[in-house]
KOLDREN-500705 format. One record per residue (C-alpha): residue in three letters; x, y, z. Coordinates in steps of 0.2 Angstrom, whole numbers, padded with zeros to 4 digits, always signed. Last residue first. Example, Ala and Ser with C-alpha at 12.3 -4.5 7.8 and 13.67 -1.06 7.14 Angstrom:
<rotors>
SER+0068-0005+0036ALA+0062-0022+0039
</rotors>
This chain:
<rotors>
UNK+0017+0013+0036UNK+0012+0017+0018UNK+0026+0014+0006UNK+0032+0028-0003UNK+0029+0029-0023UNK+0017+0042-0020UNK-0002+0042-0026UNK-0010+0057-0031UNK-0025+0067-0026UNK-0028+0085-0032UNK-0042+0094-0021UNK-0056+0104-0027UNK-0066+0114-0013UNK-0083+0118-0015UNK-0090+0133-0006UNK-0109+0132-0007UNK-0112+0116-0015UNK-0101+0106-0002UNK-0098+0091-0008UNK-0080+0090-0009UNK-0071+0091-0024UNK-0060+0078-0033UNK-0045+0078-0045UNK-0038+0062-0048UNK-0021+0053-0048UNK-0013+0037-0053UNK-0018+0039-0070UNK-0007+0057-0072UNK-0016+0063-0088UNK-0033+0061-0078UNK-0049+0055-0087UNK-0041+0040-0095UNK-0054+0027-0092UNK-0067+0033-0079UNK-0051+0031-0066UNK-0035+0028-0070UNK-0030+0022-0055UNK-0028+0006-0043UNK-0011+0002-0034UNK-0018+0000-0016UNK-0016+0017-0011UNK-0025+0024-0026UNK-0040+0015-0024UNK-0042+0018-0006UNK-0038+0037-0009UNK-0053+0037-0025UNK-0065+0030-0012UNK-0060+0042+0001UNK-0063+0056-0011UNK-0081+0063-0004UNK-0080+0057+0013UNK-0065+0065+0017UNK-0070+0080+0009UNK-0083+0081+0023UNK-0072+0075+0037UNK-0060+0090+0034UNK-0042+0085+0035UNK-0035+0089+0055UNK-0026+0070+0055UNK-0025+0064+0037UNK-0038+0051+0032UNK-0031+0034+0031UNK-0032+0024+0016UNK-0012+0022+0014UNK-0005+0036+0026UNK-0013+0049+0019UNK-0002+0066+0015UNK-0009+0082+0016UNK-0005+0098+0008UNK-0010+0114+0008UNK-0010+0125-0009UNK-0027+0133-0007UNK-0032+0136+0011UNK-0044+0124+0019UNK-0054+0131+0034UNK-0072+0128+0027UNK-0086+0135+0037UNK-0091+0142+0054UNK-0102+0153+0061UNK-0117+0146+0050UNK-0132+0157+0043UNK-0144+0146+0034UNK-0141+0142+0017UNK-0153+0143+0003UNK-0154+0162-0007UNK-0139+0170+0002UNK-0128+0154+0001UNK-0133+0151-0017UNK-0127+0171-0023UNK-0113+0169-0010UNK-0104+0155-0021UNK-0087+0152-0015UNK-0073+0143-0022UNK-0057+0133-0015UNK-0044+0129-0026UNK-0031+0116-0027UNK-0030+0108-0010UNK-0016+0096-0012UNK-0018+0078-0008UNK-0003+0067-0006UNK-0005+0047-0006UNK+0005+0036+0002UNK+0007+0017-0004UNK-0001-0001+0000
</rotors>
């Protein structure tokens, strides 16, 4: 099993949708573009967003176990994927890629 790098690529925000549909909340996403996490195999990195993990964990598990080539050639690097969290008001895009380094 391999380690998997997770990089925060882009953070979007849709204030018009928030105003129209979302109840006010005090705290939202803490992710910052450029932040890098390392998943030890299929394990969620410490401090990583639970909601984002729910969206990407099947892809991380596949990459950690040597799989890839999602959707028949979707990514230029077949050992990677671009996955977004499931927050429709402030989605975050993550680039995930298998590393050559073995998981602990």
